[in-house]
TORLUMFI-373355 format. One record per residue (C-alpha): residue in one letter; residue number from 1; x, y, z. Coordinates in Angstrom, 1 decimal. Example, Ala and Ser with C-alpha at 12.3 -4.5 7.8 and 13.67 -1.06 7.14 Angstrom:
BEGIN
NODE   r     k       c1       c2       c3
NODE   A     1     12.3     -4.5      7.8
NODE   S     2     13.7     -1.1      7.1
end
This chain:
BEGIN
NODE   r     k       c1       c2       c3
NODE   M     1    -78.3    -73.2   -142.2
NODE   E     2    -76.1    -76.2   -141.5
NODE   Q     3    -77.9    -79.3   -140.1
NODE   K     4    -77.0    -80.5   -136.6
NODE   R     5    -74.0    -82.8   -136.6
NODE   I     6    -74.8    -86.4   -135.7
NODE   Y     7    -71.7    -88.4   -134.7
NODE   L     8    -70.9    -92.1   -135.1
NODE   S     9    -70.0    -92.5   -131.4
NODE   S    10    -68.7    -89.5   -129.4
NODE   P    11    -67.7    -89.3   -125.7
NODE   T    12    -70.5    -88.7   -123.2
NODE   M    13    -69.5    -87.2   -119.9
NODE   H    14    -71.7    -87.2   -116.8
NODE   G    15    -70.0    -85.1   -114.1
NODE   E    16    -68.6    -87.7   -111.7
NODE   E    17    -65.5    -87.8   -113.9
NODE   L    18    -64.6    -84.2   -112.8
NODE   S    19    -64.7    -85.0   -109.1
NODE   Y    20    -62.0    -87.7   -109.6
NODE   I    21    -60.0    -85.4   -111.8
NODE   N    22    -60.2    -82.5   -109.2
NODE   E    23    -59.1    -85.0   -106.5
NODE   A    24    -56.0    -85.8   -108.6
NODE   F    25    -55.2    -82.1   -108.9
NODE   D    26    -55.9    -81.3   -105.3
NODE   T    27    -53.6    -84.1   -104.1
NODE   N    28    -51.0    -83.4   -106.9
NODE   W    29    -51.4    -87.0   -108.2
NODE   V    30    -51.2    -86.0   -111.9
NODE   A    31    -48.4    -88.3   -113.0
NODE   P    32    -48.8    -91.9   -114.0
NODE   L    33    -50.0    -94.2   -111.1
NODE   G    34    -51.9    -93.0   -108.0
NODE   P    35    -55.1    -93.7   -106.2
NODE   N    36    -57.4    -93.3   -109.2
NODE   V    37    -55.3    -95.9   -111.2
NODE   N    38    -55.4    -98.4   -108.3
NODE   E    39    -59.2    -97.9   -107.8
NODE   F    40    -60.0    -98.0   -111.5
NODE   E    41    -58.3   -101.4   -111.8
NODE   K    42    -60.2   -102.7   -108.8
NODE   E    43    -63.5   -101.3   -109.9
NODE   L    44    -63.2   -102.7   -113.5
NODE   C    45    -62.3   -106.1   -112.1
NODE   S    46    -65.4   -106.0   -109.8
NODE   Y    47    -67.6   -105.2   -112.8
NODE   V    48    -66.3   -108.0   -115.0
NODE   G    49    -66.4   -110.6   -112.1
NODE   G    50    -63.1   -110.7   -110.3
NODE   G    51    -59.5   -111.2   -111.5
NODE   Y    52    -56.7   -108.6   -111.8
NODE   A    53    -56.0   -105.8   -114.1
NODE   A    54    -53.2   -103.3   -115.2
NODE   A    55    -54.4    -99.9   -116.3
NODE   L    56    -52.3    -98.9   -119.4
NODE   A    57    -51.9    -96.1   -121.9
NODE   S    58    -54.0    -97.9   -124.6
NODE   G    59    -55.6   -101.2   -125.5
NODE   T    60    -52.8   -101.7   -128.0
NODE   A    61    -50.3   -101.6   -125.2
NODE   A    62    -52.3   -104.2   -123.4
NODE   I    63    -52.2   -106.5   -126.4
NODE   H    64    -48.4   -105.9   -126.8
NODE   L    65    -47.8   -106.9   -123.1
NODE   A    66    -50.2   -109.9   -123.4
NODE   L    67    -48.1   -111.2   -126.3
NODE   I    68    -44.9   -110.8   -124.3
NODE   L    69    -46.4   -112.5   -121.3
NODE   A    70    -47.6   -115.3   -123.6
NODE   G    71    -43.9   -115.8   -124.7
NODE   V    72    -44.3   -114.7   -128.3
NODE   G    73    -41.0   -113.6   -129.8
NODE   R    74    -39.2   -113.2   -133.1
NODE   D    75    -40.4   -115.3   -136.0
NODE   D    76    -43.3   -116.8   -133.9
NODE   I    77    -46.6   -117.3   -135.6
NODE   V    78    -49.8   -115.8   -134.1
NODE   F    79    -53.3   -116.3   -135.4
NODE   G    80    -55.4   -113.2   -135.5
NODE   T    81    -58.9   -112.0   -136.6
NODE   S    82    -58.7   -110.5   -140.1
NODE   M    83    -61.7   -108.3   -139.8
NODE   T    84    -60.7   -106.0   -137.0
NODE   F    85    -58.9   -102.7   -136.4
NODE   S    86    -55.2   -102.9   -137.0
NODE   A    87    -54.5   -102.4   -133.2
NODE   T    88    -55.6   -106.0   -132.7
NODE   V    89    -52.8   -107.5   -134.8
NODE   N    90    -50.0   -104.8   -135.1
NODE   P    91    -48.5   -105.8   -131.8
NODE   I    92    -47.7   -109.2   -133.3
NODE   V    93    -45.2   -107.3   -135.5
NODE   Y    94    -43.9   -105.3   -132.5
NODE   V    95    -42.6   -108.5   -130.9
NODE   G    96    -41.1   -109.7   -134.2
NODE   G    97    -43.8   -112.3   -134.8
NODE   H    98    -45.7   -113.2   -138.0
NODE   P    99    -49.5   -112.9   -138.1
NODE   V   100    -51.7   -115.5   -139.9
NODE   F   101    -55.2   -114.2   -140.4
NODE   I   102    -58.4   -116.1   -139.8
NODE   D   103    -61.7   -115.5   -141.6
NODE   S   104    -65.0   -114.5   -140.0
NODE   E   105    -68.1   -116.6   -139.6
NODE   E   106    -71.7   -115.5   -140.5
NODE   D   107    -73.3   -115.7   -137.0
NODE   T   108    -71.2   -112.9   -135.3
NODE   W   109    -68.8   -111.6   -137.9
NODE   N   110    -66.0   -112.8   -135.6
NODE   M   111    -63.2   -115.4   -135.9
NODE   D   112    -64.5   -118.6   -137.4
NODE   P   113    -63.7   -121.6   -135.1
NODE   E   114    -63.7   -123.9   -138.1
NODE   A   115    -61.1   -121.8   -139.9
NODE   L   116    -59.2   -121.7   -136.7
NODE   K   117    -59.1   -125.5   -136.6
NODE   K   118    -57.7   -125.5   -140.2
NODE   A   119    -55.1   -122.9   -139.2
NODE   F   120    -53.9   -125.2   -136.4
NODE   A   121    -53.6   -128.1   -138.8
NODE   K   122    -51.5   -126.0   -141.1
NODE   Y   123    -49.4   -124.2   -138.4
NODE   P   124    -49.1   -126.6   -135.4
NODE   D   125    -46.3   -124.5   -133.8
NODE   V   126    -48.4   -121.3   -133.4
NODE   K   127    -47.6   -119.4   -130.2
NODE   A   128    -50.9   -117.5   -129.5
NODE   V   129    -54.3   -116.6   -130.8
NODE   I   130    -55.9   -113.2   -130.7
NODE   A   131    -59.7   -113.0   -131.4
NODE   A   132    -61.7   -109.7   -131.3
NODE   N   133    -65.3   -109.2   -130.3
NODE   L   134    -66.3   -107.0   -133.3
NODE   Y   135    -68.5   -104.0   -132.7
NODE   G   136    -69.3   -105.2   -129.2
NODE   T   137    -70.6   -108.6   -130.4
NODE   P   138    -69.1   -111.6   -128.6
NODE   A   139    -67.4   -114.2   -130.7
NODE   K   140    -68.0   -117.9   -130.3
NODE   L   141    -65.7   -117.6   -127.3
NODE   D   142    -66.1   -121.0   -125.7
NODE   E   143    -65.4   -122.7   -129.0
NODE   I   144    -62.3   -120.6   -129.6
NODE   R   145    -61.1   -121.0   -126.0
NODE   D   146    -61.5   -124.8   -126.2
NODE   I   147    -59.7   -125.1   -129.5
NODE   C   148    -56.8   -123.1   -128.0
NODE   K   149    -56.8   -125.2   -124.8
NODE   E   150    -56.7   -128.4   -126.9
NODE   H   151    -53.5   -127.2   -128.6
NODE   G   152    -52.0   -125.7   -125.4
NODE   V   153    -51.8   -122.2   -126.9
NODE   P   154    -52.6   -118.9   -125.1
NODE   F   155    -55.8   -117.2   -126.1
NODE   I   156    -55.8   -113.4   -126.0
NODE   E   157    -59.4   -112.1   -126.0
NODE   D   158    -59.6   -108.6   -127.6
NODE   A   159    -62.6   -107.2   -125.8
NODE   A   160    -61.6   -103.6   -126.6
NODE   E   161    -65.0   -103.0   -128.3
NODE   S   162    -67.1   -105.3   -126.0
NODE   L   163    -66.8   -104.1   -122.4
NODE   G   164    -70.3   -104.6   -121.0
NODE   S   165    -71.1   -107.5   -123.4
NODE   R   166    -71.9   -110.9   -122.0
NODE   Y   167    -71.5   -114.4   -123.5
NODE   K   168    -73.6   -117.1   -121.9
NODE   G   169    -74.0   -114.8   -118.9
NODE   I   170    -70.3   -114.0   -118.5
NODE   Q   171    -68.7   -110.7   -119.2
NODE   T   172    -66.4   -110.7   -122.2
NODE   G   173    -62.7   -110.4   -121.4
NODE   N   174    -63.0   -113.5   -119.1
NODE   F   175    -62.6   -116.1   -121.8
NODE   G   176    -59.0   -115.7   -122.8
NODE   D   177    -55.9   -116.2   -120.8
NODE   Y   178    -55.7   -112.5   -121.2
NODE   G   179    -58.5   -110.0   -121.8
NODE   I   180    -58.0   -106.6   -123.4
NODE   F   181    -60.2   -103.5   -122.8
NODE   S   182    -60.0   -100.1   -124.5
NODE   F   183    -61.2    -96.7   -123.3
NODE   N   184    -60.5    -94.7   -126.5
NODE   G   185    -62.6    -91.7   -127.2
NODE   N   186    -65.3    -93.5   -129.1
NODE   K   187    -65.7    -96.6   -127.0
NODE   I   188    -68.6    -97.6   -124.8
NODE   I   189    -66.9    -95.7   -121.9
NODE   T   190    -63.8    -93.5   -122.4
NODE   T   191    -60.9    -92.1   -120.6
NODE   S   192    -60.0    -90.1   -123.7
NODE   G   193    -57.3    -92.7   -124.3
NODE   G   194    -56.3    -95.8   -122.3
NODE   G   195    -56.7    -99.5   -121.9
NODE   M   196    -56.6   -102.3   -119.5
NODE   L   197    -54.9   -105.8   -119.4
NODE   F   198    -57.1   -108.3   -117.5
NODE   C   199    -56.2   -111.7   -116.2
NODE   R   200    -57.8   -114.2   -113.8
NODE   D   201    -54.3   -114.7   -112.2
NODE   E   202    -52.4   -112.1   -110.3
NODE   E   203    -48.8   -113.0   -111.2
NODE   P   204    -49.1   -112.1   -115.0
NODE   I   205    -50.6   -108.7   -114.0
NODE   K   206    -47.7   -108.0   -111.6
NODE   K   207    -45.3   -108.8   -114.4
NODE   A   208    -47.3   -106.5   -116.8
NODE   R   209    -47.1   -103.6   -114.4
NODE   F   210    -43.4   -104.2   -114.2
NODE   Y   211    -42.9   -104.1   -117.9
NODE   A   212    -45.3   -101.1   -118.2
NODE   T   213    -43.1    -99.0   -115.8
NODE   Q   214    -39.8    -99.5   -117.8
NODE   A   215    -39.0   -102.8   -116.2
NODE   R   216    -37.3   -101.1   -113.3
NODE   E   217    -35.9   -103.4   -110.7
NODE   P   218    -36.6   -102.8   -107.0
NODE   E   219    -33.2   -101.2   -106.3
NODE   R   220    -32.3    -97.8   -104.9
NODE   H   221    -30.7    -96.9   -108.2
NODE   Y   222    -32.2    -97.4   -111.7
NODE   E   223    -31.6   -101.0   -112.5
NODE   H   224    -32.9   -102.8   -115.6
NODE   K   225    -32.5   -106.5   -116.5
NODE   E   226    -35.3   -106.5   -119.1
NODE   I   227    -36.6   -104.2   -121.7
NODE   G   228    -39.6   -102.2   -120.4
NODE   Y   229    -42.1    -99.7   -121.7
NODE   N   230    -43.7    -96.5   -120.6
NODE   Y   231    -47.3    -97.9   -120.7
NODE   R   232    -48.9    -97.0   -117.4
NODE   M   233    -52.1    -95.0   -117.3
NODE   S   234    -52.0    -91.5   -115.7
NODE   N   235    -53.9    -90.8   -112.5
NODE   V   236    -55.9    -88.1   -114.2
NODE   V   237    -57.0    -90.3   -117.0
NODE   A   238    -58.0    -93.1   -114.6
NODE   G   239    -60.2    -90.6   -112.8
NODE   I   240    -62.2    -90.1   -116.0
NODE   G   241    -62.5    -93.8   -116.2
NODE   R   242    -63.8    -94.2   -112.7
NODE   G   243    -66.6    -91.7   -113.4
NODE   Q   244    -67.4    -93.3   -116.7
NODE   L   245    -67.6    -96.8   -115.3
NODE   K   246    -70.5    -95.7   -113.1
NODE   H   247    -72.5    -95.2   -116.3
NODE   L   248    -71.5    -98.3   -118.3
NODE   D   249    -74.7   -100.2   -117.9
NODE   E   250    -76.6    -97.0   -118.8
NODE   H   251    -74.5    -96.6   -122.0
NODE   V   252    -75.1   -100.3   -123.0
NODE   S   253    -78.9    -99.8   -122.5
NODE   L   254    -78.9    -96.7   -124.8
NODE   K   255    -76.7    -98.5   -127.4
NODE   R   256    -79.2   -101.4   -127.3
NODE   D   257    -82.1    -99.1   -128.0
NODE   I   258    -80.3    -97.6   -131.0
NODE   Y   259    -79.7   -101.0   -132.5
NODE   R   260    -83.3   -102.1   -131.9
NODE   T   261    -84.6    -98.8   -133.4
NODE   F   262    -82.6    -99.4   -136.6
NODE   K   263    -83.5   -103.0   -136.8
NODE   E   264    -87.3   -102.3   -136.5
NODE   A   265    -87.1    -99.3   -138.9
NODE   F   266    -85.5   -101.4   -141.7
NODE   S   267    -87.4   -104.7   -141.0
NODE   D   268    -89.5   -104.2   -144.2
NODE   I   269    -86.5   -103.7   -146.4
NODE   P   270    -85.3   -107.2   -147.3
NODE   E   271    -82.0   -106.0   -148.8
NODE   I   272    -80.9   -104.6   -145.4
NODE   K   273    -79.6   -106.9   -142.6
NODE   M   274    -78.3   -105.6   -139.2
NODE   N   275    -75.1   -107.0   -137.7
NODE   P   276    -75.9   -110.4   -136.2
NODE   Y   277    -75.3   -111.9   -132.8
NODE   L   278    -75.9   -115.2   -131.0
NODE   E   279    -79.0   -115.7   -128.8
NODE   C   280    -76.7   -116.8   -126.0
NODE   S   281    -75.0   -113.5   -126.0
NODE   E   282    -75.8   -109.9   -124.9
NODE   P   283    -73.8   -107.5   -127.0
NODE   N   284    -73.1   -104.0   -125.9
NODE   F   285    -74.1   -102.8   -129.4
NODE   W   286    -71.1   -100.4   -129.4
NODE   L   287    -71.8    -99.7   -133.1
NODE   S   288    -74.9   -100.7   -135.0
NODE   C   289    -74.0   -101.9   -138.5
NODE   M   290    -75.8   -103.1   -141.5
NODE   T   291    -75.2   -104.9   -144.7
NODE   I   292    -76.9   -104.5   -148.1
NODE   D   293    -77.5   -107.4   -150.4
NODE   E   294    -74.8   -107.5   -153.1
NODE   D   295    -77.3   -107.4   -156.0
NODE   C   296    -79.1   -104.3   -154.6
NODE   S   297    -78.8   -101.1   -156.7
NODE   V   298    -78.1    -99.2   -153.4
NODE   K   299    -74.6    -99.6   -152.2
NODE   P   300    -73.0    -98.8   -148.8
NODE   L   301    -71.2    -95.8   -150.3
NODE   D   302    -74.6    -94.4   -151.4
NODE   V   303    -75.8    -94.5   -147.8
NODE   M   304    -72.6    -93.0   -146.4
NODE   L   305    -72.6    -90.2   -149.0
NODE   A   306    -76.3    -89.4   -148.4
NODE   L   307    -75.8    -89.2   -144.7
NODE   E   308    -72.6    -87.2   -145.0
NODE   K   309    -74.4    -84.7   -147.2
NODE   E   310    -76.7    -84.1   -144.2
NODE   N   311    -73.8    -83.8   -141.7
NODE   I   312    -74.2    -87.3   -140.3
NODE   E   313    -71.1    -89.4   -139.6
NODE   T   314    -70.8    -93.0   -140.7
NODE   R   315    -67.9    -95.4   -141.2
NODE   P   316    -67.1    -98.4   -143.5
NODE   I   317    -66.9   -101.8   -141.9
NODE   W   318    -63.3   -102.6   -140.8
NODE   K   319    -61.2   -103.4   -143.9
NODE   P   320    -59.9   -106.9   -143.3
NODE   M   321    -56.2   -107.1   -142.3
NODE   H   322    -55.3   -109.5   -145.1
NODE   M   323    -56.5   -106.8   -147.6
NODE   Q   324    -54.3   -104.1   -146.1
NODE   P   325    -51.2   -103.1   -148.1
NODE   V   326    -49.0   -103.4   -145.0
NODE   Y   327    -49.9   -107.1   -144.6
NODE   K   328    -49.7   -108.0   -148.3
NODE   G   329    -48.7   -111.6   -148.8
NODE   T   330    -49.8   -112.7   -145.2
NODE   D   331    -51.5   -116.0   -145.1
NODE   M   332    -55.3   -116.0   -144.7
NODE   I   333    -57.3   -119.1   -143.5
NODE   L   334    -60.8   -119.7   -144.7
NODE   S   335    -63.3   -122.4   -143.5
NODE   G   336    -64.8   -122.7   -147.0
NODE   D   337    -64.4   -121.4   -150.5
NODE   E   338    -65.7   -117.9   -149.9
NODE   C   339    -64.0   -115.2   -147.8
NODE   V   340    -66.8   -114.1   -145.5
NODE   C   341    -65.1   -111.0   -144.1
NODE   E   342    -64.3   -109.6   -147.6
NODE   R   343    -68.0   -109.8   -148.4
NODE   I   344    -69.1   -108.2   -145.2
NODE   F   345    -66.6   -105.4   -145.8
NODE   K   346    -67.9   -104.9   -149.3
NODE   T   347    -71.5   -104.8   -148.4
NODE   G   348    -71.5   -103.2   -144.9
NODE   L   349    -71.3    -99.9   -143.1
NODE   C   350    -71.4    -98.6   -139.5
NODE   L   351    -74.4    -96.5   -138.6
NODE   P   352    -74.5    -93.4   -136.3
NODE   S   353    -74.6    -95.0   -132.8
NODE   D   354    -74.0    -92.1   -130.5
NODE   I   355    -76.0    -92.5   -127.2
NODE   K   356    -76.8    -88.8   -127.3
NODE   N   357    -79.0    -89.3   -130.4
NODE   T   358    -82.5    -88.0   -129.8
NODE   P   359    -85.6    -89.7   -131.3
NODE   E   360    -85.6    -86.9   -133.8
NODE   D   361    -82.0    -87.6   -134.7
NODE   M   362    -82.8    -91.3   -135.2
NODE   E   363    -85.8    -90.5   -137.4
NODE   R   364    -83.7    -88.1   -139.5
NODE   I   365    -81.1    -90.9   -140.1
NODE   I   366    -83.7    -93.5   -140.8
NODE   S   367    -85.7    -91.4   -143.2
NODE   I   368    -82.6    -90.6   -145.3
NODE   I   369    -81.7    -94.2   -145.6
NODE   R   370    -85.3    -95.3   -146.4
NODE   K   371    -85.6    -92.8   -149.2
NODE   L   372    -82.6    -94.5   -150.9
NODE   F   373    -84.6    -97.7   -151.0
NODE   H   374    -87.8    -95.9   -151.9
NODE   A   375    -89.4    -97.3   -148.8
end
């Protein structure tokens, strides 16, 4: 008999989502825009502490529009986190720009401020910086923000994985000139697909909504003076988001419990270390990750294969962008002699972090891993 499937991070629905979806159907608001879209934007802004937001088709679309609003164009250089999902940096190429990748630091696995300083020294004419909060762990956001301000360069904070995380008491997404959120199927809350562009100022969001609705001018006929995009979120999808947002804090609490359970379970195995975070931050622990000492006989692939054999889903750490074939030859900036993100990629993996995991599920996962270390 096949063992129960344990997922990495699957959607969790609660019921309120359906009431908003039914309302959209009952009122025939099933196309992009509508009351759910408007309210979802307001409710998310309220959660993160004010500001303005544009609900979009994806977090990738939000980054694309943020780059346009930041004035990035053909042949412009943009600094980006190397160890992240490709969606963080691909939009740089959409606008004709050139990415330069920045290494990670040990404390959070996110963009290294010291490497960022070196990047500014090498490329003083850079047009923007994009830094991600990897796996829901806030980067050294005030340091990155201050470096960008010193050079007069817009900072785009990719909080796609960190909705519900706080840095020094402030919700992530607030530290950049633009904040990015994602509601993809495996995120801390989901709309099945979708994203949000956030800004403390209203005018850039008005412009983002304009670009996201094909840049249609306010004329009786269809008038276009700029290139636009079909990026707005649908009213049905936004309804799912409104229902999910009610449970965000609950999801974060469950994710935190998963992380703590893993950390305690492996505390007596010195070769294992959980993904780190700063004491001044409160991650949402979207994915619990671990690294294994390089000289250990057990490798990340051994763990992934052992769990896969038992119908348990895992994932490698994000392969750094500078190692991807599509970005071959792109410059990579380190703060020291070693590339930190390459080592993390080589020694790490993402553990099953689904909030529907039962205590029995967690014990099953943990016992399989412990047996590999004979612990």
